[in-house]
N, C-alpha and C positions, 0 to 999 in steps of 0.2 A: 417207913421208907427203907428200901433195900440198901445194903452197904455200898453197892455200885453207884447209887445216886449220890451218896456222900463223897465218894472218890471223884466223881464228875464235877461236883461243885467245888471241891478243893483244887482240882486241876484248873478250873476256870478262873479261880481267884489268884493263882500264882502270877508273879510278875514275869513278863516276857523278857527273855535274855536278849540283851543288846550288845553288839560288839563295841569295843572301845574305839575312841577316835585317836588320831595322830597327836601326840603331845607337842606342845608349842616348841619345845627344845629340839625336836626332831623333824620339824617342818621342812628344813632345808634338804632332807634326804629324799623327799618326794612323797607320793601318796602311799598310804598303808594298805597293802593288799588284804581284802576281806575274804571271809570263808566262801562267799558266793563266787569270787574270782577263781579260787582254787578248785571249786566244784565244777565250774565250766571247763577248765583245763583238764581235770581228771575225767570228766564225761567224754570229752572229745578224744582223749588219748585211748580210753577204753573202747570207743567205737572204732578207732583206727586199728587197734590190736585185733578186734573181732574181724574187721574187714580183711586184714592181712592173713589172719588164720584161715578164713574161708577161701581166700584166693589161693593160698598154699595147698589147701585140701583139693580144690578144684584143679590146680595145676598138676598135683600128684596123680590124679585120675586120668589125665590126658596122655596121649601117645606122643613121645618125644620126636618121633620120625615124621609126624604129621605137620605139613606146612601149606599155608595158603598165602598168596600175595596180599590179601586183605589184612592178614595179621601184621605184616611188615608196615602197612600204611597207617594202621591204627596208632594213635598217639594218646596215651593216658597218663600224662604227667601232671601232678598237682603240686603246688607250692605250699608246703606245710608251714614254713617259717613265716609266711605272710599271714596265715590263718591264726598262728599263735599270738601275733601282735594285736589282732582285732579284739581280743578279750578286753584289753585295757583301753584301746583306742576308742571303743564304742562308748565308754563312760564319759559323760560330758564334764565331770569333775576333772578327769585326767586331761582333757583337752584344754580346760581353763588353766590347769596347772602348767601345762607346756607353754601356753601363751604368756602367762605371767613370768615364767622362768626366762623366756626369750626377751621379754620387755626389760627385765632386770639386767640381763647380760648386756643389752643394748645401752641401758642407762649407765652401766659401769664403764662401757667402752667410750662413750661420748666425753666424759670429763677427762679421761686419760688422753684422748686425742687432742683436746684443747690445751692441756698442760704441756704436751710434747711440742705442739706447734709454737707456743709462746716462749718456751724455755730454751 
């Protein structure tokens, strides 16, 4: 058997790396962002940087004195802050976490309201 075959077998036998979970003592701080979340944000920001760079290069090649009314009518505004939130909001675990947090807040408010009314 060639040496490469042994390396392939050894690689297949290795244990897959798993990211750690959120410790119980830190559950109150919210979900633990994983590598895949950071990867999504980094990929999106890199795409935006490339887009801005290409638009700047395109704008540099155009004549500043050139004007058409269609240019003024065109509206290309995108809300990037809303897109940044979608990385975490897509995750069903995050949505469950938000629902549970709101239930706990409500449960904490109800006893306080009862004691203030009676007292």
